[in-house]
C-alpha positions as CSV (number, residue, x, y, z in Angstrom):
1,M,13.1,7.0,-3.7
2,T,10.9,9.0,-2.0
3,K,7.4,8.6,-0.8
4,Q,6.1,10.9,-3.4
5,Q,8.2,9.2,-6.3
6,A,7.2,5.8,-4.9
7,G,3.5,7.2,-5.3
8,E,4.0,8.6,-8.9
9,H,5.6,5.2,-9.8
10,S,2.0,3.5,-8.6
11,K,0.1,6.2,-10.2
12,R,2.1,5.4,-13.9
13,R,1.9,1.5,-13.2
14,L,-1.8,1.2,-12.1
15,L,-3.1,3.6,-14.7
16,E,-1.1,1.8,-17.6
17,D,-2.4,-0.9,-16.5
18,C,-6.0,-0.4,-16.8
19,G,-5.3,1.3,-19.9
20,L,-7.4,4.8,-19.0
21,I,-5.0,7.4,-20.3
22,V,-6.3,8.7,-23.4
23,D,-4.2,10.0,-26.2
24,P,-6.1,13.3,-27.7
25,A,-6.8,11.8,-30.8
26,E,-8.9,9.0,-29.5
27,I,-11.6,11.8,-28.0
28,G,-11.5,14.1,-31.2
29,L,-9.0,16.8,-30.2
30,T,-7.0,17.2,-34.1
31,E,-4.7,20.2,-32.7
32,P,-1.5,18.9,-32.5
33,P,-1.0,18.7,-28.8
34,E,2.2,19.3,-26.6
35,P,4.3,16.3,-26.3
36,D,3.3,13.7,-23.6
37,R,0.1,15.3,-23.0
38,F,-2.5,12.8,-22.3
39,F,-6.2,13.0,-20.7
40,L,-8.0,10.8,-18.4
41,P,-12.1,10.8,-17.8
42,A,-13.5,12.4,-15.2
43,L,-16.8,13.3,-13.4
44,R,-17.0,16.7,-12.0
45,F,-19.8,17.5,-9.0
46,M,-22.1,20.4,-9.6
47,R,-24.2,19.6,-7.0
48,G,-24.3,16.7,-4.3
49,G,-22.1,14.9,-3.3
50,S,-19.5,15.0,-0.5
51,H,-16.4,14.1,-2.9
52,E,-13.8,16.3,-4.4
53,K,-15.2,18.2,-7.1
54,D,-13.3,16.1,-10.0
55,L,-13.3,12.4,-9.8
56,P,-10.8,10.6,-11.8
57,I,-12.3,7.5,-13.5
58,L,-9.5,4.9,-12.8
59,K,-11.1,1.7,-13.2
60,Q,-12.7,-0.1,-16.4
61,Q,-16.1,-0.2,-14.9
62,L,-17.6,1.9,-12.0
63,I,-20.5,1.8,-10.1
64,I,-22.6,4.7,-8.9
65,G,-25.1,3.9,-6.0
66,R,-26.4,4.3,-2.5
67,G,-24.4,1.4,-0.9
68,E,-21.3,1.8,0.8
69,E,-19.5,-0.8,-1.9
70,S,-20.3,1.4,-4.8
71,D,-17.3,3.2,-6.3
72,L,-19.1,6.2,-6.0
73,A,-21.4,6.5,-3.2
74,L,-24.1,9.1,-3.3
75,A,-26.2,9.2,0.3
76,D,-29.2,10.0,-1.1
77,P,-32.6,7.8,-0.8
78,A,-33.4,8.4,-4.7
79,V,-30.7,6.8,-5.6
80,A,-30.8,3.1,-5.7
81,R,-27.7,1.0,-4.2
82,E,-26.3,0.0,-7.4
83,H,-27.8,2.8,-9.7
84,I,-25.6,3.7,-13.0
85,L,-22.5,1.1,-14.3
86,L,-19.9,3.3,-16.4
87,S,-17.9,1.3,-18.8
88,C,-14.9,2.6,-20.4
89,R,-13.5,1.0,-23.8
90,R,-11.7,1.2,-26.8
91,V,-13.3,0.9,-30.6
92,V,-12.1,1.0,-33.8
93,N,-14.1,3.6,-36.2
94,R,-14.8,2.6,-39.9
95,D,-11.9,4.8,-41.1
96,G,-9.6,2.3,-38.9
97,R,-9.2,5.0,-36.2
98,Q,-9.1,3.7,-32.6
99,Q,-11.8,6.1,-30.2
100,F,-11.8,5.9,-26.5
101,R,-15.5,5.8,-25.4
102,V,-17.2,5.9,-21.9
103,L,-20.6,4.1,-21.8
104,L,-23.5,4.9,-19.1
105,K,-26.0,2.0,-18.5
106,D,-28.8,2.6,-15.6
107,L,-28.9,-0.5,-13.7
108,G,-32.9,-1.0,-13.4
109,S,-32.9,1.9,-11.0
110,P,-36.7,2.8,-9.7
111,T,-36.0,6.7,-10.1
112,G,-34.0,6.4,-13.5
113,T,-31.1,8.4,-15.0
114,L,-30.9,11.4,-16.8
115,V,-28.2,12.9,-19.4
116,N,-28.9,16.3,-20.3
117,S,-32.2,16.2,-18.9
118,R,-33.3,13.3,-20.9
119,R,-33.7,9.9,-19.3
120,V,-31.9,7.0,-20.7
121,Q,-31.3,3.4,-20.5
122,R,-27.8,3.5,-22.1
123,A,-26.0,6.5,-23.3
124,V,-22.1,6.9,-25.2
125,L,-21.1,10.1,-22.8
126,K,-19.7,13.2,-24.6
127,P,-17.6,15.5,-22.8
128,G,-19.5,18.4,-21.2
129,D,-22.5,15.5,-20.8
130,V,-25.0,16.2,-17.3
131,I,-25.9,13.4,-15.8
132,S,-28.9,13.6,-13.2
133,V,-29.0,11.1,-10.6
134,G,-31.2,11.5,-7.5
135,Q,-30.1,15.0,-6.3
136,A,-26.6,15.2,-7.7
137,L,-25.6,16.7,-10.9
138,L,-22.0,15.5,-12.6
139,R,-20.7,16.5,-15.7
140,F,-18.6,14.2,-17.4
141,E,-15.2,15.6,-19.1
142,Y,-11.9,14.4,-20.2
143,R,-9.5,16.2,-17.7
144,D,-5.8,17.1,-18.7
145,L,-3.0,15.4,-16.4
146,A,-1.0,18.4,-17.0
147,D,-3.1,20.4,-14.4
148,N,-1.4,20.5,-11.5
149,E,-4.7,20.2,-9.4
150,F,-6.3,17.3,-11.1
151,H,-2.9,15.4,-11.3
152,E,-2.6,15.9,-7.5
153,Q,-6.3,14.4,-7.3
154,V,-5.3,11.3,-9.5
155,R,-2.2,10.7,-7.2
156,R,-4.0,10.7,-4.1
157,A,-6.9,8.5,-5.8
158,V,-4.6,5.8,-7.0
159,T,-2.3,5.4,-3.9
160,S,-5.1,5.6,-1.3
161,D,-7.4,2.9,-0.3
162,S,-11.0,4.1,-1.4
163,L,-12.8,2.6,2.0
164,T,-10.1,4.1,4.4
165,S,-8.7,6.8,2.8
166,L,-5.0,5.7,4.1
167,L,-2.2,4.7,1.6
168,N,-3.5,1.2,-0.6
169,R,-1.8,-2.0,-0.1
170,L,0.7,-1.1,-3.1
171,T,1.6,2.2,-1.8
172,I,2.3,1.0,1.7
173,L,4.5,-1.9,0.7
174,E,6.8,0.8,-1.8
175,V,7.2,2.9,1.5
176,L,8.2,0.0,3.5
177,R,10.8,-0.8,0.6
178,D,12.0,2.6,0.9
179,E,12.3,3.2,4.6
180,T,14.2,-0.6,4.8
181,A,16.7,0.3,2.1
182,R,17.1,3.5,4.1
183,H,17.7,1.7,7.1
184,N,20.2,-0.5,5.6
185,R,21.7,2.6,4.2
186,Y,21.9,4.7,7.0
187,F,21.1,2.2,10.0
188,R,18.6,4.3,11.5
189,P,15.9,2.8,13.9
190,L,12.8,1.4,11.7
191,S,9.4,-0.3,12.9
192,L,6.7,-1.5,11.9
193,L,3.2,-2.2,13.6
194,L,0.6,-4.7,11.8
195,L,-2.7,-4.5,13.0
196,D,-5.3,-7.2,12.7
197,M,-9.1,-6.4,13.9
198,D,-9.9,-9.1,16.0
199,D,-13.2,-11.2,15.4
200,F,-14.0,-9.4,12.6
201,R,-15.5,-11.9,10.1
202,S,-17.9,-12.7,13.2
203,L,-18.8,-8.9,13.3
204,N,-19.4,-8.8,9.6
205,D,-21.9,-11.8,9.7
206,T,-23.5,-10.3,12.9
207,F,-24.0,-6.8,12.2
208,G,-23.5,-6.9,8.3
209,R,-20.5,-5.5,6.1
210,Q,-22.0,-1.7,5.9
211,L,-21.1,-1.5,9.5
212,G,-18.0,-3.8,9.1
213,D,-17.1,-0.9,7.0
214,R,-18.1,2.0,9.3
215,I,-15.7,0.0,11.6
216,L,-13.0,0.4,9.3
217,K,-13.4,3.9,8.7
218,S,-13.5,4.5,12.6
219,V,-9.8,2.3,13.1
220,S,-8.2,4.5,10.1
221,R,-9.0,7.9,11.8
222,I,-7.3,6.4,15.1
223,L,-4.5,5.1,13.3
224,R,-4.5,8.9,11.3
225,R,-4.9,10.7,14.5
226,N,-1.7,8.9,16.3
227,L,0.7,9.1,13.4
228,R,3.6,11.5,13.5
229,R,4.8,13.3,10.3
230,Q,7.5,10.6,9.2
231,D,4.8,7.8,10.0
232,S,2.8,6.1,7.0
233,A,-0.2,3.6,7.8
234,G,-2.0,1.9,4.8
235,R,-4.6,-1.1,4.8
236,L,-3.0,-4.4,3.6
237,E,-6.1,-5.9,3.2
238,G,-9.3,-6.5,4.6
239,E,-9.1,-5.8,8.3
240,E,-5.7,-5.6,8.7
241,F,-3.5,-2.6,8.6
242,L,0.3,-1.6,8.2
243,I,2.0,1.1,9.9
244,V,5.8,2.2,9.2
245,Q,7.4,3.9,11.7
246,P,11.2,5.6,10.6
247,E,13.4,6.7,13.7
248,T,11.5,4.9,15.6
249,A,13.1,1.7,17.8
250,G,10.9,-1.1,19.4
251,R,10.2,0.5,22.9
252,G,8.7,3.4,21.3
253,A,6.9,1.4,18.6
254,A,5.3,-0.5,21.7
255,V,4.2,2.0,23.2
256,S,2.7,3.9,20.0
257,A,0.8,0.1,19.2
258,E,-0.7,0.3,23.3
259,R,-1.9,3.7,22.4
260,M,-3.6,2.4,19.3
261,R,-4.8,-0.4,20.6
262,S,-6.3,1.1,23.7
263,E,-7.9,3.7,22.1
264,I,-9.8,0.9,19.3
265,E,-11.4,-0.8,22.3
266,R,-12.4,2.4,24.3
267,I,-13.4,4.3,21.3
268,V,-15.0,2.5,18.2
269,A,-17.9,0.3,19.8
270,P,-19.3,3.3,21.9
271,A,-19.0,5.7,18.9
272,L,-21.2,3.0,17.0
273,R,-23.4,2.0,19.6
274,L,-22.3,-1.4,19.2
275,E,-23.2,-3.7,22.0
276,R,-20.3,-5.7,21.8
277,C,-16.2,-4.8,22.3
278,V,-14.2,-3.9,19.2
279,T,-11.0,-4.9,19.6
280,A,-7.5,-5.2,17.8
281,S,-4.5,-7.0,18.2
282,I,-0.8,-5.8,16.7
283,G,2.4,-7.3,16.2
284,V,5.6,-5.0,16.4
285,A,9.3,-5.6,15.0
286,S,12.0,-3.2,14.9
287,S,15.4,-3.0,13.4
288,S,18.1,-0.8,14.6
289,S,22.0,-1.7,13.6
290,E,21.3,-4.8,11.7
291,P,20.7,-5.0,7.7
292,V,17.1,-6.7,6.9
293,D,14.9,-6.9,4.3
294,E,11.4,-5.5,4.2
295,E,9.9,-9.1,3.6
296,A,12.2,-10.1,6.6
297,L,10.6,-7.6,8.6
298,L,7.1,-8.1,7.4
299,D,7.3,-11.8,8.5
300,R,8.7,-11.0,12.1
301,A,5.5,-8.4,12.4
302,Q,3.5,-11.1,11.4
303,V,5.0,-13.9,14.0
304,A,4.4,-11.2,16.9
305,L,0.9,-10.7,15.5
306,K,0.2,-14.9,15.4
307,R,1.6,-14.8,19.0
308,A,-0.7,-11.8,20.1
309,K,-3.9,-13.7,18.8
310,A,-2.7,-17.2,20.4
311,L,-2.5,-15.3,23.5
312,G,-5.9,-14.1,23.7
313,K,-6.3,-11.0,20.9
314,N,-6.8,-7.6,22.0
315,R,-3.1,-7.0,23.1
316,V,0.5,-5.9,21.4
317,E,3.3,-8.2,21.2
318,I,6.8,-7.6,19.9
319,W,8.9,-9.5,18.0
320,N,12.2,-10.8,19.7
321,A,15.5,-11.4,17.4
322,G,16.5,-14.1,20.0
323,T,13.6,-16.2,19.7
324,T,11.3,-17.4,17.0
325,N,8.2,-16.0,18.9
326,A,7.3,-12.5,20.2
327,N,8.0,-11.4,24.1
328,N,4.7,-10.6,25.8
329,R,3.9,-6.8,26.3
């Protein structure tokens, strides 16, 4: 399975789980549609925001606000930290037909929310409705998944981590599984880098979650800058990242890991004007000629990472197949 196919499987599974694929009849399209034609609710930026023009709604509930933890964050002082809640649900009409609805609720914001130039506390959104929040104008639509451009936006939204724009946990683990299968078939070298930020909880407690998010974004940019065409990087959870490097033996992976570690130490804190070091520890695991499953390879990288932490942090450790521990690098 290719990376693109893995992403498509992730997309279908997530959309099916959250139930937001909409049948044309559920939104009042009475003309006979083409087979397997489905829609997704979406917001289109008409003014304001630095996002792509179309934002597919992929969650049952979505928060719009100024806070970085919002699902749709708007850098506008007129927008409350949590300004609007959008809720998606299905209801059954009196005639027994199922209808898909998106409900808007203003969360008590000081500046209020306008729908079609009228201030509202709650509203059932209809296609074409224009939402005004701060300086931003958003138009609510149902977008056809047959639209290739929108389909690609959905694919990116489903496979990417919303904070860092790296691959999300589900997708990077699927990449690891696919690359491990390819390694076992052709016995081409494969390496993993498991990176964990040092003392990240302390950073969050001292400087706040917003700065913690900025640190993770800065780290993700460093990782992306150091990836080759065939490499993949994703955020596993919290402050832990996984980099999959096909066609890379242990020594090459260690050099790559050391470059990432060094750049994080040298760049992140000064860029954010922090009077405190920001560092990362990295565990490296590789396989060249022996078959291995993805869980075993990930476990090896975890062993190496734990040793890096135990030996003082801010270092790279390589798993050695001859021992249960990692060799010092």
